[in-house]
N, C-alpha and C positions, 0 to 999 in steps of 0.2 A: 524534479515534479512531483507534489507527497498528493495522498490519494488522498479523497475526502470525502467520506461516509454519509453527515451531513454538516448543516450549518455550523454548530459547532467543533467540528474535527476542520473545517475548511477554516474557521477561526485559527486556532490552534496552527496545523499546516501555517499556514504563513505570519504567525508570531513568532513562530521559531526558526525563521527562513525561507521557507518555499519560496522557488518565484513564480513556480504556477502549480492549478491543483485539476487535477482528474476526477470527477463527481457523476454520477446517473441519475436521470429521472424518474418516476415511479417503472417505466418501463422502459424497454427496448437496451435495455443495459444487462450486464452478464454478472451483478448481486443482488439480485433480487428481497436478500434477506437481510441487508445494512438496511438503514432508514432512509438514504433516500433520498432527493429533493423532487417538491412540487413542482408547478407552475411557477409558482408564487415565488418560489425560493429561490427557483433559479434568477429570478427576475431579480431579486433581490441580492443574491450570491453575485453580481454580476456587477449591483452598482457597487454593492462591498468591495472586490476586486478591484476595478476600477481605480476607485478612491486609492488605492495603495497601490497603483503602478504597477499589477501583479496580471496575471493571466488564466486565463478559467476553462478548462473544455471540456464537452458531455459527452459521455460513452453511448453509442448509438450501436452497440456492438455483438447482437444478436446476431443468432441467424435466422433471418424472415424466413415466415410462410404468409402464403397466402395472404388469411387474414388478417398482418401483419402493413400490408407496403399496403392497403388505399388512409390507411390514419399515419404511418411515415409522413408523409407528404404533411400533415396539419401540423406533426410537428417539428418537423423538420420549418418551415414558417414561422414558428412559434421560438425554436431556438434561435433566428436567426434577428425578428425584431426585440429579443430580450437580450440579443449586443453581445453571444459566447465567441470567444475567440478560435475554436477551430470544434466538430464532434469528432469521432474515434468509432472508424467503423470497418468492420470485416467482409459485412457481405457486397457482392458489385450489385445486388437489386437495390440495396441501398441506398450503395452510391450512388447509382444513376439518378435515384429522385433528388438526391439532395443536389448533387449540377444541374439538374436539370430544373429547381424549382428556387435554388439560394448560391446566393455569393458565399457563403462560410468555407471556414479552409477546413479541407480535409484531412485527419489524420488515422495514416492506417493502420488498426490495433495487429496486436499479437496474436491474434485468433486466428487471418488471415493467413499465417505460419510462411513469411516471406525470407526465406534463407538462398539468395544467389538475386542476383545486379542486372539481372534481367528480366524476372518475377517484379522487381521495385521500380525498376523505367517504365515497367507495363501501367505500376498502377500510378507513376509520375504521370504518365501521356494520356488517363484519365481524371490527370487532376489534385492526385496528393501533392503536399508541399510538404511528409512529414511520413517516415514509413516507422513505425516501434516492432522493428526485427525479433522473429521469435527465436526462442530462446536458448533454442540449440546449437546455436554459433559460435566456433570458435573463434579468437579472436583474431585471425589472421581473414577468415571469411567479411568479418564487418567491415577493417580497413577495407579491403576489398570495394565492398559495394560502398562504403563513405567517398572512395575516389570517383568511383562511376556516377554517380550523382552529386557531386562538386557542384556547387550553383543551379542544382534543378529542385531536389529537395534536402533534407534533413535529416538523423538518424537520430533515433530513442531505442535505447534500451532497459529491460531492466536492470536495477544494480542489487537489489533487497528485498527477501519475503519470500512466504512463501512458497514451493516450487510443486508443482504437476507431474506426475507417471502419466498421462497422456502428453503428442507431442502438442507444447505450446497450450495447451488446457483445452484441445479440442477433445470432450471424451463421451463415450456412452453409457459410460458405469453407472453412472447415476440412473439416466431414463430405465436403463433396463430393469436397478435392481429397487428401482423406488416409485417409479413412475414419475420422478420428479427433474428433469432434465435442464441439465448443466450449463449448452451450449444457447440458453434461452433463460439465463441469471440464475437459475434454484438449484442449484450443484447442493447435494447429501452429501459430498464426501467420504463416499466410499472408498477411497482409495487409503485413509484412515481406520476402516476397522479393525479387526481382530479377525483372524479367519485361522479355523483348524485345518489345517493341512492333509488327508492321508495316503497322498501318492506323492510322488517324489515326478518335475520337469525330466523329463529325459529326450533330445533330437532324434531323430529316426536314425539319421549319418552318425550321428556321433556317441556311440553307444557307450556307459562308463563316464560319459560326463552328464552330469547332474549342476542345475539349477541351484547354488547353494542356498540354503534355506536355514535359520535358527531361531529353535521354540523355546522359550520357558518358562516358567510359570504365568506368565502373561497373556500367551501365544503367539503367535506369529505376524507381525505387520508386514506383510509382501510386497506393500504397495509403496508406503509410508517416507512422503521421500523427505532429505534436509532442505531447508531455510536457506538460498541463499545470500550470499554477503560477497561484495565487490568492491566493498570501499577502501580494501588497501591498491587495487587496479586501478583506482579513477585516471591516474594521470596514463595511463595504457592507452584506458577505453578515446579518452580527450584525444592522445597521439593519433589514436585511430580515425580519429574524425566525428565521433558519437555529439551530437551538440548535446542532449538531454540525455542524466540519467534519472530512472523510473524507481519508485518505490511503490510495493504492492501492502497492498494494506488497509481495503475498504469497508472492510467488517471488522477494522482492527480501534479501540479506545484513544482520548485522547495522549496517553501515557505511552504506547506502540508508536503512533506517528508524532508526537510532540518528539519524542526519545531518539527516534530514526531522524528526520529532518535535522534535529539540534545537532546530530555528531557526524550528522553528513556536510549540514552547512561549514558547522567548524573545518571537517577538514577539508572539502573545498577551498575555505579561506586560508589554507597554509597555515592552522594551529597546530602547534604540538602538543598533542597529548594521547592518551593512551584509547585512542577509541575506541580499539575491540574491547578493552572493558564496560564500554558503557554500553555497547550495544548489547554484551553480555548479559547487560541488568534487564534489558528486554524480554518480555517472554519468546521464548523462539526455540526451536529446535538445533541440534549441532548445525554448526555453517558450512559453506563448502564455496567454493569459485565456479562451482559449475561446470557446463562442457564449454562454456567460451573461456578456462585456461587448463583443461583438460585435469581437474579437480579428482585426484584417486579415490575422495572422499564425497563423491556421487551418490554411494550406497547404498540404500535404506535402513532406514533406525528401528529399532526393536519396538518401539511403542509408541502410541499416537500422542500420549502424553508431549506436550511443549514444556521446559525447562522456564519454570518461573520462581527466580529471583528475589525480585522487590513487584507490593502491586502499587498499582496508584490508591490514593486516601482521599484526595481532594484537587480542586482546581479553582486556585483563587479567582471569584467574583468580580465576574466585567463594572460592576457598582463601585469598586475601587478606583476608580481613572482617577477623580478628581483628589483622592487623599492625598494629603503632605506626608514627607516621611514621619514627622512625627506623629500623625495617627494614626498609624499601621502599626507604629511599635510602641504604643501604649496599651497597655491591658483593652482584649476587647477591640485593638484599634483595625484589624482585616476580618474581611469575609471571607468563608473557603465557602467552597461548594462539595460534600462528602458523598468519594466513590464508592468508599470502604470504608469497616470500622476502622475508628482510630479512638483510643485509649492511656487515656492519661500515661504517663510515663514513656510513653511511644519515641525511639528517635524518628525524627521526622528530616529528611531530604530536599532539597531544593531541585528541580529541574527546571531553567529559564536559560534564557539565551541573553538574558542579561549577568552582570557583576554577582548575585547571589548564587550562581548555578554552582550545585555540588556542596553548597552548606549545609548544615542539619541542627538541628536545634531539641529539645527534647517538646514534647507536646503536655502544658499543662493543663490542660484542658478536662471536663467531662466525659466519659467516653460517649464518642456520637456512635449509630450502624445506623440512622435512615437514609440509603439512596436518596443524594439530589437533594437534603436539608440543605438550608443556607444558618454556619455558624458564626460566629464573629474568638479570633481568637489572638492572644500574642505570638509574637517573633522578633526575635531580634536583627531581624535584618530586613533590607527593601522587598516589598512580592511588589508583584507587577501584577493584574489582569492578564489570566491565560496561564502565570506558572502552576507546573503541577508540581504536589507535594507526593512525595512516596516513602515507602518503608521493606527495608527489609527483610523476609517472611525467617523468624526465626524456625529452624530444623531439628 
């Protein structure tokens, strides 16, 4: 299950091997700052997805207020008409509207904080066919819930991406500090801010025990969590009964989505390669196996900055679809869409689900630094539309 912040990312996710994508419309989802999909976009996305034999799920997982409810019924009817495969919901009132007015499949969002079998079964009784569990559960609890739901509903868990200091993302901090409501898709991410601490924390009945805080020249990032990475635990999750592995990242670019999906797809297919090295190339914070496997590295990070070893420089344009290999390897034979500065002499690496994955070549063209500009280049390897070109950052 891959994130799709816009139509381009949807295509990227499917190209690199996702079985399904989750996306948001212009309203009612928890990623208001991503590109998101208009109603027309959703209609076209469904057609595109159907042609591939894949699935598309739409997030309607805000915590709705009264002003939202009268509009959600109309949106529900639209999504059913558009033909989406399911909706992802966290609010009981929104769930009731979808059950009353549509026959759409219901998935329960991680925002609903499902942590036990009884709660999961209650949602099943209300019509849910998939539960996306809270991220705070250990593997034993996940296995028990999967066993209780067998034949009634299936379980999805997050396996990769950014984590939140608050319980499954339910946070009031952004609203309090900035007026931007995280529970309505407009989080300002104050957990990533730098804070200056004037006093240490000590609980009343635990005299002498202080909350460990480290501060350096960069300040203190007391709430900045590591990124989740469970690629080494997929077999254990599958054995526990998990039906869907979910990658976080509707705010991320083509490189992140394509790289993460490509790596997890290859791992799930049983390929032998250094998948951690591939994931380390992507922008990320230090990884953790989180609460699921009681990782000792759940601690917070000293900086809000992500680790960036490689950057995307271009995506192979779709209009190369009908070109022959000879045309692509001739000078100026393949068209790419620029994402970041590319300079003559840069060593470029190919990210692809096809045979050219991991191969490198030296860029011989003139420097280009105009995002979204389409230019033609020469490459000694076969490139396909949606392949991604990256380069290592020299430090």
